[in-house]
N, C-alpha and C positions, 0 to 999 in steps of 0.2 A: 150568270159566273159574279157569284156574291164575293168583291174582293175585299170589300172595305167595312168594317165593323166599326159601329160605335158605341160597344161596351170596352170599358178600360180592365185589362188585366189584372188580377189582385196583385203583384209584385210592383204594378205600377200606381198604383192608388199610394198617396203620401200620406200617411199618418202622423198624427203629432205625438210628440214625445212627452209624455208627462213625468217618466222618471229620469231625473236630471242626476247622472253619475257625476263627483265630484274625481278629479284628477289624484289617482292611487298610485304611488311609485313603486311600493310592495306587490302591488297586483298587476303590473306592468314587468316588472322585473321578471313575477312567477311565470308571465304568459311566455314572455322571451326564453328564459331555462326551460322551462316544460319543449318549447318548440326545437330546444338544441339537444334534446335526450338523444338522437342519432346520433350526434357528433359529439356524445362525452371522451369520446376514447382521443378524439382530437381536439377536445378542450384541456386534457390532462397535458397532454405533449406541449400544446400551447403554453401553461402553466408553468410547466417545468424549463420549455425555452428560456421566457422569459425572464423567470427569474433567477435561471443559471446564468445568464449572458446579460443581464441588465441589470437586475435588481441587486444581485450580490455585487456588483460591483461600484454601488453609489456609496456605501460608508468608504471603501479606499477614497474613492475621490473627494466625499464631502470633511474626512478626516485630513487628510494629505493637503488639500488647496484653500479648506476654509476652516481648520482648525477646529472641528466638530467634536462635540465629547464622543466618548466611546460610546454613551446609550446608544447611539446611531447603529452599532455595531449590532448591539444585541435587538434591537428592534427589526433591526434586517432579519439576523436570524429566527427570532421569533414567528415573522410573518413568511417565511420561508418552510420553516419545520412545519407550522399551522396548517399551511397548504400542503404540502408535501405529507404528514401523514392523514389530515380528511382525503388526498386522493389515492393513497394507499391502501386504507381500511375500507375500500370503496362504497364511499359517502353516494349520495344522489348528485344530479349536475347541478340542482339548488344549490347545494353546498359547496360544489367546486366551482361555480361561477362566483357565488358570492365571496368565497373567501380569496379570488385570484384577483376581484374588484375593489375589493376590502384594502388586500395589501395595494393594489397600485394607489388608492385615495392616499391611505397612511404613509407611503412611501412622496406623491407628491406634495404632500401638505408637510411633510418633513423636509425635504427639497427647499421650499421654498421658503419656511421658517429659518432653517440655517444661512441659505444666500441670502435673505434679506436684513438677518438681526445679527448674524456674524461676521458680515463682513465690512 
């Protein structure tokens, strides 16, 4: 009975990587978005719920407590309607996630700028 084999399988052989791939954020985002294609409806609902409950309340808090300019309201409404229109027009999952994360980034920066500068 010959149970020990002296040859290595092809999957065990370590090959040198001759191609060096640099970190590409857009490629990583596209891979993530393509992996979420079956959850497109879920992301659409998450997008609407986050914008409806959290994001739309930001201008009220910033204007009332921090005396922020009214442009905060215009930015928030623009972000809300851009994501809403993109989702309602049947755009792909990449557009849905890109507009959602871009809106979150815009609002995070806006909150930081107003809280740190107008306080």
